[in-house]
C-alpha positions as CSV (number, residue, x, y, z in Angstrom):
1,M,0.1,0.6,-0.1
2,R,1.4,3.4,-0.6
3,P,1.4,6.3,1.9
4,R,-1.3,8.1,-0.8
5,D,-3.2,4.8,-0.7
6,L,-3.7,5.5,3.3
7,A,-5.9,8.7,2.6
8,N,-8.7,6.1,1.7
9,L,-8.7,5.0,5.5
10,D,-10.1,8.3,6.7
11,E,-13.7,6.3,6.2
12,C,-12.5,4.5,8.9
13,R,-12.8,7.0,11.3
14,D,-16.5,6.4,11.5
15,C,-16.3,3.1,12.0
16,V,-20.0,1.9,13.7
17,C,-18.3,-1.4,15.0
18,L,-15.2,0.7,17.2
19,A,-17.8,3.4,18.6
20,V,-20.3,0.7,19.8
21,R,-17.1,-1.3,21.0
22,T,-15.5,1.1,22.9
23,T,-18.9,2.5,24.6
24,A,-19.6,-1.0,25.2
25,R,-16.4,-1.1,27.4
26,R,-16.8,1.8,29.3
27,I,-20.1,0.8,30.3
28,T,-18.4,-2.8,31.3
29,Q,-16.0,-1.0,33.3
30,G,-18.8,0.5,35.1
31,Y,-20.5,-3.0,35.9
32,D,-17.2,-5.0,36.6
33,A,-16.3,-1.7,39.1
34,A,-20.0,-1.8,40.8
35,L,-19.7,-5.4,41.0
36,A,-15.8,-5.4,42.5
37,G,-16.5,-6.3,46.0
38,T,-18.7,-9.6,45.0
39,G,-16.3,-11.4,43.3
40,L,-17.8,-11.2,40.2
41,R,-17.4,-9.4,37.0
42,V,-20.7,-8.6,35.0
43,T,-20.2,-10.5,32.0
44,Q,-20.0,-13.7,35.0
45,F,-22.7,-12.1,36.7
46,S,-25.3,-12.1,33.1
47,L,-24.3,-16.3,33.0
48,L,-25.4,-16.4,35.9
49,V,-29.1,-14.8,35.4
50,M,-28.9,-16.2,32.0
51,A,-28.3,-20.0,33.8
52,H,-30.9,-19.1,36.5
53,H,-34.2,-18.0,33.6
54,L,-33.1,-20.7,31.1
55,G,-33.3,-23.2,34.2
56,A,-30.5,-25.8,32.9
57,P,-29.6,-24.5,29.9
58,S,-27.6,-26.6,27.6
59,M,-23.9,-24.6,27.0
60,K,-24.4,-24.8,23.4
61,R,-27.9,-22.7,24.0
62,L,-26.0,-20.5,26.4
63,A,-23.6,-19.5,23.3
64,Q,-26.4,-19.2,20.9
65,L,-28.3,-16.6,23.0
66,L,-25.5,-14.5,24.2
67,H,-24.4,-14.6,20.3
68,S,-20.9,-15.8,21.8
69,D,-18.5,-18.5,21.0
70,P,-19.0,-21.9,22.0
71,T,-15.3,-22.3,23.4
72,T,-15.8,-19.1,25.1
73,I,-18.9,-20.0,27.2
74,T,-17.1,-23.3,28.3
75,R,-14.1,-21.4,29.3
76,N,-16.5,-18.9,31.6
77,V,-18.7,-21.8,32.8
78,Q,-15.8,-23.8,33.9
79,G,-14.1,-20.7,36.1
80,L,-18.0,-20.7,37.7
81,T,-18.0,-24.5,37.9
82,K,-15.0,-24.2,40.0
83,R,-15.9,-22.0,42.2
84,R,-19.0,-23.7,42.8
85,L,-21.0,-21.1,41.3
86,L,-22.9,-23.3,38.4
87,T,-22.7,-27.6,37.9
88,L,-23.1,-29.5,35.1
89,S,-24.7,-32.4,34.0
90,L,-25.2,-34.7,31.2
91,G,-27.8,-33.3,28.4
92,S,-30.2,-35.5,26.4
93,D,-27.1,-37.3,24.7
94,L,-23.1,-37.5,25.9
95,R,-22.1,-34.5,24.0
96,E,-24.5,-32.4,25.5
97,R,-24.0,-30.2,29.1
98,K,-26.4,-28.6,30.7
99,V,-25.9,-26.0,33.5
100,S,-27.7,-25.1,36.5
101,L,-27.1,-22.2,39.1
102,T,-26.1,-24.0,42.8
103,K,-27.1,-22.7,46.1
104,K,-24.3,-20.9,46.3
105,G,-24.4,-19.4,42.5
106,E,-27.7,-18.1,43.9
107,A,-26.3,-16.9,47.2
108,V,-23.3,-14.7,45.0
109,L,-26.0,-13.4,42.6
110,L,-28.1,-12.3,45.5
111,R,-25.8,-10.6,47.3
112,A,-24.8,-9.2,44.0
113,L,-27.9,-8.0,43.0
114,P,-27.9,-4.2,44.5
115,N,-24.5,-3.5,43.2
116,W,-25.7,-4.4,39.4
117,R,-29.1,-2.4,40.2
118,A,-26.6,0.3,41.1
119,A,-24.5,0.3,37.9
120,Q,-27.6,-0.1,36.0
121,S,-29.3,2.8,37.4
122,D,-25.8,5.1,36.8
123,V,-26.1,3.7,32.8
124,V,-30.2,4.6,32.9
125,A,-30.2,7.9,34.7
126,S,-27.6,9.1,31.6
127,L,-31.2,8.8,29.8
128,S,-34.7,9.4,29.5
129,R,-37.2,6.4,29.4
130,A,-37.6,7.6,25.5
131,E,-33.8,7.6,24.7
132,L,-33.5,4.1,26.8
133,T,-36.3,2.1,24.7
134,R,-35.1,3.9,21.2
135,L,-31.5,2.8,21.9
136,R,-32.8,-0.4,22.9
137,A,-34.6,-1.0,19.9
138,L,-31.7,0.6,17.5
139,L,-29.5,-1.8,19.3
140,E,-31.7,-4.5,18.5
141,Q,-32.7,-3.7,15.0
142,V,-29.3,-3.1,14.2
143,G,-28.0,-6.4,16.2
144,Q,-30.7,-8.5,13.5
145,R,-29.4,-7.3,10.6
146,K,-28.1,-10.0,8.0
147,R,-24.2,-9.5,6.8
148,S,-24.3,-8.5,3.4
149,R,-21.8,-10.3,0.9
């Protein structure tokens, strides 16, 4: 690539992905700071909440719902399993594993809930109800778009 070709990169300053990822990191840092005393990061908190709401989902189902790589889910679940916050059981076949919240996981989740609420309130307070509703709708709309090739 020649130096004058680099001028073509000017359009990349408006990269939507970079803007969303940067904002997501800042928001994540706020939640992690609020949860710091609980022993959980927001990603772990969310995984425990999902396991509770879904009632023993498979690892594959968790990965699908979180739009995450299955190996990332496996790694995160294993860490929470070692801490005895989650338990794994056999699914419908030998390859499938079901993820369940343990009593200890429930207790940790309930202790962390007020901290999560504080972080959630901070984010929500930065927007009006209408803006928050619109933001969620826009994120869903953009997230549902099929990649064009």
